[in-house]
PyMOL CGO cylinders between C-alpha atoms (Angstrom):
from pymol import cmd
from pymol.cgo import CYLINDER

trace = [
    CYLINDER, -51.12, 53.66, 25.06, -49.29, 50.84, 26.77, 0.3, 1, 1, 1, 1, 1, 1,
    CYLINDER, -49.29, 50.84, 26.77, -48.80, 49.11, 23.40, 0.3, 1, 1, 1, 1, 1, 1,
    CYLINDER, -48.80, 49.11, 23.40, -47.20, 52.27, 22.00, 0.3, 1, 1, 1, 1, 1, 1,
    CYLINDER, -47.20, 52.27, 22.00, -44.92, 52.54, 25.03, 0.3, 1, 1, 1, 1, 1, 1,
    CYLINDER, -44.92, 52.54, 25.03, -43.84, 48.91, 24.63, 0.3, 1, 1, 1, 1, 1, 1,
    CYLINDER, -43.84, 48.91, 24.63, -43.14, 49.52, 20.95, 0.3, 1, 1, 1, 1, 1, 1,
    CYLINDER, -43.14, 49.52, 20.95, -40.99, 52.56, 21.75, 0.3, 1, 1, 1, 1, 1, 1,
    CYLINDER, -40.99, 52.56, 21.75, -39.23, 50.60, 24.49, 0.3, 1, 1, 1, 1, 1, 1,
    CYLINDER, -39.23, 50.60, 24.49, -38.34, 47.78, 22.06, 0.3, 1, 1, 1, 1, 1, 1,
    CYLINDER, -38.34, 47.78, 22.06, -37.15, 50.29, 19.48, 0.3, 1, 1, 1, 1, 1, 1,
    CYLINDER, -37.15, 50.29, 19.48, -34.98, 51.97, 22.11, 0.3, 1, 1, 1, 1, 1, 1,
    CYLINDER, -34.98, 51.97, 22.11, -33.56, 48.59, 23.20, 0.3, 1, 1, 1, 1, 1, 1,
    CYLINDER, -33.56, 48.59, 23.20, -32.78, 47.65, 19.59, 0.3, 1, 1, 1, 1, 1, 1,
    CYLINDER, -32.78, 47.65, 19.59, -31.14, 51.01, 18.90, 0.3, 1, 1, 1, 1, 1, 1,
    CYLINDER, -31.14, 51.01, 18.90, -29.21, 50.77, 22.15, 0.3, 1, 1, 1, 1, 1, 1,
    CYLINDER, -29.21, 50.77, 22.15, -28.03, 47.21, 21.34, 0.3, 1, 1, 1, 1, 1, 1,
    CYLINDER, -28.03, 47.21, 21.34, -27.03, 48.23, 17.83, 0.3, 1, 1, 1, 1, 1, 1,
    CYLINDER, -27.03, 48.23, 17.83, -25.09, 51.19, 19.20, 0.3, 1, 1, 1, 1, 1, 1,
    CYLINDER, -25.09, 51.19, 19.20, -23.27, 48.95, 21.70, 0.3, 1, 1, 1, 1, 1, 1,
    CYLINDER, -23.27, 48.95, 21.70, -22.31, 46.58, 18.86, 0.3, 1, 1, 1, 1, 1, 1,
    CYLINDER, -22.31, 46.58, 18.86, -20.92, 49.44, 16.77, 0.3, 1, 1, 1, 1, 1, 1,
    CYLINDER, -20.92, 49.44, 16.77, -19.05, 50.78, 19.78, 0.3, 1, 1, 1, 1, 1, 1,
    CYLINDER, -19.05, 50.78, 19.78, -17.59, 47.33, 20.49, 0.3, 1, 1, 1, 1, 1, 1,
    CYLINDER, -17.59, 47.33, 20.49, -16.64, 46.85, 16.83, 0.3, 1, 1, 1, 1, 1, 1,
    CYLINDER, -16.64, 46.85, 16.83, -15.03, 50.31, 16.70, 0.3, 1, 1, 1, 1, 1, 1,
    CYLINDER, -15.03, 50.31, 16.70, -12.85, 49.55, 19.71, 0.3, 1, 1, 1, 1, 1, 1,
    CYLINDER, -12.85, 49.55, 19.71, -12.03, 45.99, 18.65, 0.3, 1, 1, 1, 1, 1, 1,
    CYLINDER, -12.03, 45.99, 18.65, -11.99, 46.17, 14.85, 0.3, 1, 1, 1, 1, 1, 1,
    CYLINDER, -11.99, 46.17, 14.85, -8.34, 45.15, 14.71, 0.3, 1, 1, 1, 1, 1, 1,
    CYLINDER, -8.34, 45.15, 14.71, -9.22, 41.88, 16.46, 0.3, 1, 1, 1, 1, 1, 1,
    CYLINDER, -9.22, 41.88, 16.46, -12.01, 41.26, 13.93, 0.3, 1, 1, 1, 1, 1, 1,
    CYLINDER, -12.01, 41.26, 13.93, -9.69, 41.85, 10.99, 0.3, 1, 1, 1, 1, 1, 1,
    CYLINDER, -9.69, 41.85, 10.99, -7.03, 39.57, 12.48, 0.3, 1, 1, 1, 1, 1, 1,
    CYLINDER, -7.03, 39.57, 12.48, -9.61, 36.82, 13.04, 0.3, 1, 1, 1, 1, 1, 1,
    CYLINDER, -9.61, 36.82, 13.04, -10.90, 37.14, 9.48, 0.3, 1, 1, 1, 1, 1, 1,
    CYLINDER, -10.90, 37.14, 9.48, -7.32, 37.06, 8.22, 0.3, 1, 1, 1, 1, 1, 1,
    CYLINDER, -7.32, 37.06, 8.22, -6.61, 33.88, 10.14, 0.3, 1, 1, 1, 1, 1, 1,
    CYLINDER, -6.61, 33.88, 10.14, -9.72, 32.21, 8.76, 0.3, 1, 1, 1, 1, 1, 1,
    CYLINDER, -9.72, 32.21, 8.76, -8.76, 33.23, 5.21, 0.3, 1, 1, 1, 1, 1, 1,
    CYLINDER, -8.76, 33.23, 5.21, -5.21, 32.00, 5.78, 0.3, 1, 1, 1, 1, 1, 1,
    CYLINDER, -5.21, 32.00, 5.78, -6.51, 28.66, 7.06, 0.3, 1, 1, 1, 1, 1, 1,
    CYLINDER, -6.51, 28.66, 7.06, -8.65, 28.25, 3.96, 0.3, 1, 1, 1, 1, 1, 1,
    CYLINDER, -8.65, 28.25, 3.96, -5.72, 29.07, 1.70, 0.3, 1, 1, 1, 1, 1, 1,
    CYLINDER, -5.72, 29.07, 1.70, -3.45, 26.59, 3.51, 0.3, 1, 1, 1, 1, 1, 1,
    CYLINDER, -3.45, 26.59, 3.51, -6.08, 23.86, 3.25, 0.3, 1, 1, 1, 1, 1, 1,
    CYLINDER, -6.08, 23.86, 3.25, -6.57, 24.47, -0.48, 0.3, 1, 1, 1, 1, 1, 1,
    CYLINDER, -6.57, 24.47, -0.48, -2.81, 24.63, -1.01, 0.3, 1, 1, 1, 1, 1, 1,
    CYLINDER, -2.81, 24.63, -1.01, -2.23, 21.30, 0.75, 0.3, 1, 1, 1, 1, 1, 1,
    CYLINDER, -2.23, 21.30, 0.75, -4.97, 19.63, -1.28, 0.3, 1, 1, 1, 1, 1, 1,
    CYLINDER, -4.97, 19.63, -1.28, -3.45, 21.03, -4.48, 0.3, 1, 1, 1, 1, 1, 1,
    CYLINDER, -3.45, 21.03, -4.48, 0.06, 19.82, -3.60, 0.3, 1, 1, 1, 1, 1, 1,
    CYLINDER, 0.06, 19.82, -3.60, -1.29, 16.38, -2.67, 0.3, 1, 1, 1, 1, 1, 1,
    CYLINDER, -1.29, 16.38, -2.67, -3.02, 16.17, -6.02, 0.3, 1, 1, 1, 1, 1, 1,
    CYLINDER, -3.02, 16.17, -6.02, 0.15, 17.24, -7.81, 0.3, 1, 1, 1, 1, 1, 1,
    CYLINDER, 0.15, 17.24, -7.81, 2.18, 14.68, -5.86, 0.3, 1, 1, 1, 1, 1, 1,
    CYLINDER, 2.18, 14.68, -5.86, -0.19, 11.83, -6.71, 0.3, 1, 1, 1, 1, 1, 1,
    CYLINDER, -0.19, 11.83, -6.71, -0.22, 12.87, -10.34, 0.3, 1, 1, 1, 1, 1, 1,
    CYLINDER, -0.22, 12.87, -10.34, 3.59, 12.91, -10.46, 0.3, 1, 1, 1, 1, 1, 1,
    CYLINDER, 3.59, 12.91, -10.46, 3.79, 9.53, -8.72, 0.3, 1, 1, 1, 1, 1, 1,
    CYLINDER, 3.79, 9.53, -8.72, 1.33, 8.11, -11.24, 0.3, 1, 1, 1, 1, 1, 1,
    CYLINDER, 1.33, 8.11, -11.24, 3.49, 9.36, -14.10, 0.3, 1, 1, 1, 1, 1, 1,
    CYLINDER, 3.49, 9.36, -14.10, 6.61, 7.77, -12.59, 0.3, 1, 1, 1, 1, 1, 1,
    CYLINDER, 6.61, 7.77, -12.59, 4.84, 4.44, -12.08, 0.3, 1, 1, 1, 1, 1, 1,
    CYLINDER, 4.84, 4.44, -12.08, 3.55, 4.51, -15.67, 0.3, 1, 1, 1, 1, 1, 1,
    CYLINDER, 3.55, 4.51, -15.67, 7.13, 5.08, -16.83, 0.3, 1, 1, 1, 1, 1, 1,
    CYLINDER, 7.13, 5.08, -16.83, 8.34, 2.16, -14.69, 0.3, 1, 1, 1, 1, 1, 1,
    CYLINDER, 8.34, 2.16, -14.69, 5.74, -0.18, -16.21, 0.3, 1, 1, 1, 1, 1, 1,
    CYLINDER, 5.74, -0.18, -16.21, 6.58, 1.04, -19.71, 0.3, 1, 1, 1, 1, 1, 1,
    CYLINDER, 6.58, 1.04, -19.71, 10.29, 0.29, -19.20, 0.3, 1, 1, 1, 1, 1, 1,
    CYLINDER, 10.29, 0.29, -19.20, 9.54, -3.08, -17.61, 0.3, 1, 1, 1, 1, 1, 1,
    CYLINDER, 9.54, -3.08, -17.61, 7.26, -4.17, -20.45, 0.3, 1, 1, 1, 1, 1, 1,
    CYLINDER, 7.26, -4.17, -20.45, 9.97, -3.29, -22.95, 0.3, 1, 1, 1, 1, 1, 1,
    CYLINDER, 9.97, -3.29, -22.95, 12.78, -5.19, -21.21, 0.3, 1, 1, 1, 1, 1, 1,
    CYLINDER, 12.78, -5.19, -21.21, 12.70, -8.18, -23.57, 0.3, 1, 1, 1, 1, 1, 1,
    CYLINDER, 12.70, -8.18, -23.57, 13.36, -5.96, -26.59, 0.3, 1, 1, 1, 1, 1, 1,
    CYLINDER, 13.36, -5.96, -26.59, 15.42, -3.32, -24.77, 0.3, 1, 1, 1, 1, 1, 1,
    CYLINDER, 15.42, -3.32, -24.77, 17.62, -4.90, -22.06, 0.3, 1, 1, 1, 1, 1, 1,
    CYLINDER, 17.62, -4.90, -22.06, 19.10, -1.45, -21.51, 0.3, 1, 1, 1, 1, 1, 1,
    CYLINDER, 19.10, -1.45, -21.51, 15.83, -0.53, -19.79, 0.3, 1, 1, 1, 1, 1, 1,
    CYLINDER, 15.83, -0.53, -19.79, 17.12, -2.39, -16.73, 0.3, 1, 1, 1, 1, 1, 1,
    CYLINDER, 17.12, -2.39, -16.73, 19.68, 0.36, -16.09, 0.3, 1, 1, 1, 1, 1, 1,
    CYLINDER, 19.68, 0.36, -16.09, 16.99, 3.02, -16.48, 0.3, 1, 1, 1, 1, 1, 1,
    CYLINDER, 16.99, 3.02, -16.48, 14.78, 1.18, -14.00, 0.3, 1, 1, 1, 1, 1, 1,
    CYLINDER, 14.78, 1.18, -14.00, 17.62, 0.98, -11.48, 0.3, 1, 1, 1, 1, 1, 1,
    CYLINDER, 17.62, 0.98, -11.48, 18.13, 4.73, -11.85, 0.3, 1, 1, 1, 1, 1, 1,
    CYLINDER, 18.13, 4.73, -11.85, 14.44, 5.36, -11.11, 0.3, 1, 1, 1, 1, 1, 1,
    CYLINDER, 14.44, 5.36, -11.11, 14.55, 2.85, -8.25, 0.3, 1, 1, 1, 1, 1, 1,
    CYLINDER, 14.55, 2.85, -8.25, 17.16, 4.94, -6.48, 0.3, 1, 1, 1, 1, 1, 1,
    CYLINDER, 17.16, 4.94, -6.48, 14.72, 7.83, -6.21, 0.3, 1, 1, 1, 1, 1, 1,
    CYLINDER, 14.72, 7.83, -6.21, 11.52, 8.12, -4.17, 0.3, 1, 1, 1, 1, 1, 1,
    CYLINDER, 11.52, 8.12, -4.17, 8.82, 5.75, -3.01, 0.3, 1, 1, 1, 1, 1, 1,
    CYLINDER, 8.82, 5.75, -3.01, 7.97, 4.56, -6.53, 0.3, 1, 1, 1, 1, 1, 1,
    CYLINDER, 7.97, 4.56, -6.53, 11.43, 3.02, -6.61, 0.3, 1, 1, 1, 1, 1, 1,
    CYLINDER, 11.43, 3.02, -6.61, 10.06, 0.09, -4.60, 0.3, 1, 1, 1, 1, 1, 1,
    CYLINDER, 10.06, 0.09, -4.60, 7.94, -0.90, -7.59, 0.3, 1, 1, 1, 1, 1, 1,
    CYLINDER, 7.94, -0.90, -7.59, 11.01, -0.67, -9.84, 0.3, 1, 1, 1, 1, 1, 1,
    CYLINDER, 11.01, -0.67, -9.84, 13.00, -2.93, -7.47, 0.3, 1, 1, 1, 1, 1, 1,
    CYLINDER, 13.00, -2.93, -7.47, 10.17, -5.50, -7.49, 0.3, 1, 1, 1, 1, 1, 1,
    CYLINDER, 10.17, -5.50, -7.49, 9.82, -5.57, -11.27, 0.3, 1, 1, 1, 1, 1, 1,
    CYLINDER, 9.82, -5.57, -11.27, 13.59, -5.72, -11.77, 0.3, 1, 1, 1, 1, 1, 1,
    CYLINDER, 13.59, -5.72, -11.77, 13.75, -8.63, -9.33, 0.3, 1, 1, 1, 1, 1, 1,
    CYLINDER, 13.75, -8.63, -9.33, 11.08, -10.44, -11.32, 0.3, 1, 1, 1, 1, 1, 1,
    CYLINDER, 11.08, -10.44, -11.32, 12.99, -9.74, -14.55, 0.3, 1, 1, 1, 1, 1, 1,
    CYLINDER, 12.99, -9.74, -14.55, 16.28, -11.13, -13.24, 0.3, 1, 1, 1, 1, 1, 1,
    CYLINDER, 16.28, -11.13, -13.24, 14.51, -14.24, -11.92, 0.3, 1, 1, 1, 1, 1, 1,
    CYLINDER, 14.51, -14.24, -11.92, 13.17, -14.83, -15.44, 0.3, 1, 1, 1, 1, 1, 1,
    CYLINDER, 13.17, -14.83, -15.44, 16.73, -14.41, -16.74, 0.3, 1, 1, 1, 1, 1, 1,
    CYLINDER, 16.73, -14.41, -16.74, 18.07, -17.01, -14.31, 0.3, 1, 1, 1, 1, 1, 1,
    CYLINDER, 18.07, -17.01, -14.31, 20.06, -14.49, -12.26, 0.3, 1, 1, 1, 1, 1, 1,
    CYLINDER, 20.06, -14.49, -12.26, 18.64, -15.18, -8.80, 0.3, 1, 1, 1, 1, 1, 1,
    CYLINDER, 18.64, -15.18, -8.80, 21.56, -13.47, -7.02, 0.3, 1, 1, 1, 1, 1, 1,
    CYLINDER, 21.56, -13.47, -7.02, 20.87, -10.18, -8.78, 0.3, 1, 1, 1, 1, 1, 1,
    CYLINDER, 20.87, -10.18, -8.78, 17.15, -10.59, -8.18, 0.3, 1, 1, 1, 1, 1, 1,
    CYLINDER, 17.15, -10.59, -8.18, 17.67, -11.28, -4.47, 0.3, 1, 1, 1, 1, 1, 1,
    CYLINDER, 17.67, -11.28, -4.47, 19.82, -8.16, -4.04, 0.3, 1, 1, 1, 1, 1, 1,
    CYLINDER, 19.82, -8.16, -4.04, 17.15, -5.96, -5.62, 0.3, 1, 1, 1, 1, 1, 1,
    CYLINDER, 17.15, -5.96, -5.62, 14.18, -7.51, -3.81, 0.3, 1, 1, 1, 1, 1, 1,
    CYLINDER, 14.18, -7.51, -3.81, 15.96, -7.09, -0.47, 0.3, 1, 1, 1, 1, 1, 1,
    CYLINDER, 15.96, -7.09, -0.47, 15.77, -3.32, -1.05, 0.3, 1, 1, 1, 1, 1, 1,
    CYLINDER, 15.77, -3.32, -1.05, 11.98, -3.40, -0.72, 0.3, 1, 1, 1, 1, 1, 1,
    CYLINDER, 11.98, -3.40, -0.72, 11.99, -2.76, 3.04, 0.3, 1, 1, 1, 1, 1, 1,
    CYLINDER, 11.99, -2.76, 3.04, 9.28, -3.60, 5.56, 0.3, 1, 1, 1, 1, 1, 1,
    CYLINDER, 9.28, -3.60, 5.56, 8.73, 0.00, 6.68, 0.3, 1, 1, 1, 1, 1, 1,
    CYLINDER, 8.73, 0.00, 6.68, 5.72, -0.04, 4.34, 0.3, 1, 1, 1, 1, 1, 1,
    CYLINDER, 5.72, -0.04, 4.34, 3.99, -3.43, 4.26, 0.3, 1, 1, 1, 1, 1, 1,
    CYLINDER, 3.99, -3.43, 4.26, 1.89, -3.02, 1.14, 0.3, 1, 1, 1, 1, 1, 1,
    CYLINDER, 1.89, -3.02, 1.14, 1.18, -5.14, -1.92, 0.3, 1, 1, 1, 1, 1, 1,
    CYLINDER, 1.18, -5.14, -1.92, 4.63, -4.39, -3.38, 0.3, 1, 1, 1, 1, 1, 1,
    CYLINDER, 4.63, -4.39, -3.38, 6.35, -5.54, -0.17, 0.3, 1, 1, 1, 1, 1, 1,
    CYLINDER, 6.35, -5.54, -0.17, 4.47, -8.85, -0.01, 0.3, 1, 1, 1, 1, 1, 1,
    CYLINDER, 4.47, -8.85, -0.01, 5.03, -9.54, -3.70, 0.3, 1, 1, 1, 1, 1, 1,
    CYLINDER, 5.03, -9.54, -3.70, 8.75, -8.99, -3.16, 0.3, 1, 1, 1, 1, 1, 1,
    CYLINDER, 8.75, -8.99, -3.16, 8.73, -11.33, -0.16, 0.3, 1, 1, 1, 1, 1, 1,
    CYLINDER, 8.73, -11.33, -0.16, 6.81, -13.99, -2.08, 0.3, 1, 1, 1, 1, 1, 1,
    CYLINDER, 6.81, -13.99, -2.08, 9.32, -13.77, -4.93, 0.3, 1, 1, 1, 1, 1, 1,
    CYLINDER, 9.32, -13.77, -4.93, 12.20, -14.10, -2.49, 0.3, 1, 1, 1, 1, 1, 1,
    CYLINDER, 12.20, -14.10, -2.49, 10.54, -17.22, -1.11, 0.3, 1, 1, 1, 1, 1, 1,
    CYLINDER, 10.54, -17.22, -1.11, 10.36, -18.66, -4.62, 0.3, 1, 1, 1, 1, 1, 1,
    CYLINDER, 10.36, -18.66, -4.62, 14.05, -17.90, -5.15, 0.3, 1, 1, 1, 1, 1, 1,
    CYLINDER, 14.05, -17.90, -5.15, 14.99, -19.79, -1.97, 0.3, 1, 1, 1, 1, 1, 1,
    CYLINDER, 14.99, -19.79, -1.97, 12.71, -22.66, -3.01, 0.3, 1, 1, 1, 1, 1, 1,
    CYLINDER, 12.71, -22.66, -3.01, 14.50, -22.91, -6.38, 0.3, 1, 1, 1, 1, 1, 1,
    CYLINDER, 14.50, -22.91, -6.38, 17.83, -23.02, -4.53, 0.3, 1, 1, 1, 1, 1, 1,
    CYLINDER, 17.83, -23.02, -4.53, 16.43, -25.80, -2.32, 0.3, 1, 1, 1, 1, 1, 1,
    CYLINDER, 16.43, -25.80, -2.32, 16.85, -23.58, 0.72, 0.3, 1, 1, 1, 1, 1, 1,
    CYLINDER, 16.85, -23.58, 0.72, 13.46, -24.71, 1.96, 0.3, 1, 1, 1, 1, 1, 1,
    CYLINDER, 13.46, -24.71, 1.96, 13.89, -23.47, 5.53, 0.3, 1, 1, 1, 1, 1, 1,
    CYLINDER, 13.89, -23.47, 5.53, 14.34, -19.86, 4.35, 0.3, 1, 1, 1, 1, 1, 1,
    CYLINDER, 14.34, -19.86, 4.35, 11.38, -20.15, 2.02, 0.3, 1, 1, 1, 1, 1, 1,
    CYLINDER, 11.38, -20.15, 2.02, 9.19, -21.52, 4.81, 0.3, 1, 1, 1, 1, 1, 1,
    CYLINDER, 9.19, -21.52, 4.81, 10.35, -18.73, 7.15, 0.3, 1, 1, 1, 1, 1, 1,
    CYLINDER, 10.35, -18.73, 7.15, 9.27, -16.09, 4.63, 0.3, 1, 1, 1, 1, 1, 1,
    CYLINDER, 9.27, -16.09, 4.63, 5.87, -17.67, 4.00, 0.3, 1, 1, 1, 1, 1, 1,
    CYLINDER, 5.87, -17.67, 4.00, 5.18, -18.01, 7.72, 0.3, 1, 1, 1, 1, 1, 1,
    CYLINDER, 5.18, -18.01, 7.72, 6.06, -14.33, 8.24, 0.3, 1, 1, 1, 1, 1, 1,
    CYLINDER, 6.06, -14.33, 8.24, 3.65, -13.23, 5.50, 0.3, 1, 1, 1, 1, 1, 1,
    CYLINDER, 3.65, -13.23, 5.50, 0.83, -15.27, 7.05, 0.3, 1, 1, 1, 1, 1, 1,
    CYLINDER, 0.83, -15.27, 7.05, 1.59, -13.86, 10.51, 0.3, 1, 1, 1, 1, 1, 1,
    CYLINDER, 1.59, -13.86, 10.51, 1.02, -10.34, 9.15, 0.3, 1, 1, 1, 1, 1, 1,
    CYLINDER, 1.02, -10.34, 9.15, -2.41, -11.37, 7.81, 0.3, 1, 1, 1, 1, 1, 1,
    CYLINDER, -2.41, -11.37, 7.81, -2.31, -8.94, 4.87, 0.3, 1, 1, 1, 1, 1, 1,
    CYLINDER, -2.31, -8.94, 4.87, -5.76, -8.09, 3.59, 0.3, 1, 1, 1, 1, 1, 1,
    CYLINDER, -5.76, -8.09, 3.59, -4.72, -7.39, 0.01, 0.3, 1, 1, 1, 1, 1, 1,
    CYLINDER, -4.72, -7.39, 0.01, -2.49, -10.37, -0.68, 0.3, 1, 1, 1, 1, 1, 1,
    CYLINDER, -2.49, -10.37, -0.68, -3.68, -13.90, -1.65, 0.3, 1, 1, 1, 1, 1, 1,
    CYLINDER, -3.68, -13.90, -1.65, -2.75, -16.12, 1.28, 0.3, 1, 1, 1, 1, 1, 1,
    CYLINDER, -2.75, -16.12, 1.28, -3.79, -19.28, -0.56, 0.3, 1, 1, 1, 1, 1, 1,
    CYLINDER, -3.79, -19.28, -0.56, -0.74, -18.85, -2.77, 0.3, 1, 1, 1, 1, 1, 1,
    CYLINDER, -0.74, -18.85, -2.77, 1.52, -18.29, 0.24, 0.3, 1, 1, 1, 1, 1, 1,
    CYLINDER, 1.52, -18.29, 0.24, 0.17, -21.34, 2.09, 0.3, 1, 1, 1, 1, 1, 1,
    CYLINDER, 0.17, -21.34, 2.09, 0.45, -23.48, -1.04, 0.3, 1, 1, 1, 1, 1, 1,
    CYLINDER, 0.45, -23.48, -1.04, 4.08, -22.50, -1.56, 0.3, 1, 1, 1, 1, 1, 1,
    CYLINDER, 4.08, -22.50, -1.56, 4.85, -23.23, 2.09, 0.3, 1, 1, 1, 1, 1, 1,
    CYLINDER, 4.85, -23.23, 2.09, 3.27, -26.65, 1.67, 0.3, 1, 1, 1, 1, 1, 1,
    CYLINDER, 3.27, -26.65, 1.67, 5.46, -27.29, -1.38, 0.3, 1, 1, 1, 1, 1, 1,
    CYLINDER, 5.46, -27.29, -1.38, 8.59, -26.43, 0.60, 0.3, 1, 1, 1, 1, 1, 1,
    CYLINDER, 8.59, -26.43, 0.60, 7.51, -28.73, 3.45, 0.3, 1, 1, 1, 1, 1, 1,
    CYLINDER, 7.51, -28.73, 3.45, 6.83, -31.53, 0.99, 0.3, 1, 1, 1, 1, 1, 1,
    CYLINDER, 6.83, -31.53, 0.99, 10.29, -31.13, -0.53, 0.3, 1, 1, 1, 1, 1, 1,
    CYLINDER, 10.29, -31.13, -0.53, 11.78, -31.30, 2.96, 0.3, 1, 1, 1, 1, 1, 1,
    CYLINDER, 11.78, -31.30, 2.96, 10.04, -34.61, 3.47, 0.3, 1, 1, 1, 1, 1, 1,
    CYLINDER, 10.04, -34.61, 3.47, 7.51, -33.24, 5.98, 0.3, 1, 1, 1, 1, 1, 1,
    CYLINDER, 7.51, -33.24, 5.98, 4.59, -34.70, 4.07, 0.3, 1, 1, 1, 1, 1, 1,
    CYLINDER, 4.59, -34.70, 4.07, 2.11, -34.75, 6.96, 0.3, 1, 1, 1, 1, 1, 1,
    CYLINDER, 2.11, -34.75, 6.96, 2.56, -31.00, 7.56, 0.3, 1, 1, 1, 1, 1, 1,
    CYLINDER, 2.56, -31.00, 7.56, 2.43, -30.35, 3.82, 0.3, 1, 1, 1, 1, 1, 1,
    CYLINDER, 2.43, -30.35, 3.82, -0.81, -32.36, 3.49, 0.3, 1, 1, 1, 1, 1, 1,
    CYLINDER, -0.81, -32.36, 3.49, -2.41, -30.29, 6.27, 0.3, 1, 1, 1, 1, 1, 1,
    CYLINDER, -2.41, -30.29, 6.27, -1.63, -27.07, 4.42, 0.3, 1, 1, 1, 1, 1, 1,
    CYLINDER, -1.63, -27.07, 4.42, -2.75, -28.41, 1.05, 0.3, 1, 1, 1, 1, 1, 1,
    CYLINDER, -2.75, -28.41, 1.05, -6.08, -29.36, 2.63, 0.3, 1, 1, 1, 1, 1, 1,
    CYLINDER, -6.08, -29.36, 2.63, -6.35, -25.87, 4.13, 0.3, 1, 1, 1, 1, 1, 1,
    CYLINDER, -6.35, -25.87, 4.13, -6.00, -24.31, 0.67, 0.3, 1, 1, 1, 1, 1, 1,
    CYLINDER, -6.00, -24.31, 0.67, -8.42, -26.84, -0.82, 0.3, 1, 1, 1, 1, 1, 1,
    CYLINDER, -8.42, -26.84, -0.82, -11.09, -26.36, 1.85, 0.3, 1, 1, 1, 1, 1, 1,
    CYLINDER, -11.09, -26.36, 1.85, -10.78, -22.71, 2.88, 0.3, 1, 1, 1, 1, 1, 1,
    CYLINDER, -10.78, -22.71, 2.88, -9.90, -21.08, -0.45, 0.3, 1, 1, 1, 1, 1, 1,
    CYLINDER, -9.90, -21.08, -0.45, -12.31, -22.89, -2.76, 0.3, 1, 1, 1, 1, 1, 1,
    CYLINDER, -12.31, -22.89, -2.76, -12.50, -19.93, -5.16, 0.3, 1, 1, 1, 1, 1, 1,
    CYLINDER, -12.50, -19.93, -5.16, -8.76, -19.29, -5.04, 0.3, 1, 1, 1, 1, 1, 1,
    CYLINDER, -8.76, -19.29, -5.04, -6.31, -19.80, -7.90, 0.3, 1, 1, 1, 1, 1, 1,
    CYLINDER, -6.31, -19.80, -7.90, -4.54, -22.66, -6.08, 0.3, 1, 1, 1, 1, 1, 1,
    CYLINDER, -4.54, -22.66, -6.08, -7.55, -24.69, -4.93, 0.3, 1, 1, 1, 1, 1, 1,
    CYLINDER, -7.55, -24.69, -4.93, -7.39, -27.15, -7.84, 0.3, 1, 1, 1, 1, 1, 1,
    CYLINDER, -7.39, -27.15, -7.84, -3.62, -27.67, -7.54, 0.3, 1, 1, 1, 1, 1, 1,
    CYLINDER, -3.62, -27.67, -7.54, -4.00, -28.17, -3.80, 0.3, 1, 1, 1, 1, 1, 1,
    CYLINDER, -4.00, -28.17, -3.80, -6.70, -30.82, -4.31, 0.3, 1, 1, 1, 1, 1, 1,
    CYLINDER, -6.70, -30.82, -4.31, -4.39, -32.67, -6.73, 0.3, 1, 1, 1, 1, 1, 1,
    CYLINDER, -4.39, -32.67, -6.73, -1.61, -32.58, -4.14, 0.3, 1, 1, 1, 1, 1, 1,
    CYLINDER, -1.61, -32.58, -4.14, -3.99, -33.92, -1.48, 0.3, 1, 1, 1, 1, 1, 1,
    CYLINDER, -3.99, -33.92, -1.48, -4.93, -36.87, -3.69, 0.3, 1, 1, 1, 1, 1, 1,
    CYLINDER, -4.93, -36.87, -3.69, -1.29, -37.59, -4.52, 0.3, 1, 1, 1, 1, 1, 1,
    CYLINDER, -1.29, -37.59, -4.52, -0.12, -37.53, -0.90, 0.3, 1, 1, 1, 1, 1, 1,
    CYLINDER, -0.12, -37.53, -0.90, -3.09, -39.49, 0.43, 0.3, 1, 1, 1, 1, 1, 1,
    CYLINDER, -3.09, -39.49, 0.43, -2.63, -42.17, -2.22, 0.3, 1, 1, 1, 1, 1, 1,
    CYLINDER, -2.63, -42.17, -2.22, 0.97, -42.68, -1.06, 0.3, 1, 1, 1, 1, 1, 1,
    CYLINDER, 0.97, -42.68, -1.06, 0.14, -42.88, 2.64, 0.3, 1, 1, 1, 1, 1, 1,
]
cmd.load_cgo(trace, "trace")
């Protein structure tokens, strides 16, 4: 008997709870629909942002492919330089166009034109393109025998400690500038640094040759 009463009591509690839920939903259904609408809107916004990001990256990739295509054809089509400058004036991918144009004009012996273009790769985004542009500027100053400016650039790159740029090259070029200035002791220290700390680097062998040359003269 008691078991039956407990069963009825539980059934009554369940029915009562269910009724209270329906009553609450009836009086607050607008709030439920608004909440569901907000959740749906949030999902749509999230998906829309992801879609636009994907579209943006795809478009940027197409622009960069076009830049590389024009750059690779510069030897046969010098007129591509004007097209690259037009692209360079638009958007973030223009930084890559400025860098490649700078490299092209260096190869053509026009360091003034190259310097003007490379200077447009600003330091608001210190990425691989920025450090390549700075390195190339350093090489331009080295060729002009403006060793102090070259050294200043190479020191600044090292101070930033970029993770994705080969510092052995930067240190080696700084050592070359110091050597040309006649600061052979400082140059030897940097050559040894490249030789000892960047054994697998592209400049390790050249650095070891420089070390032997300078030590043999001392």
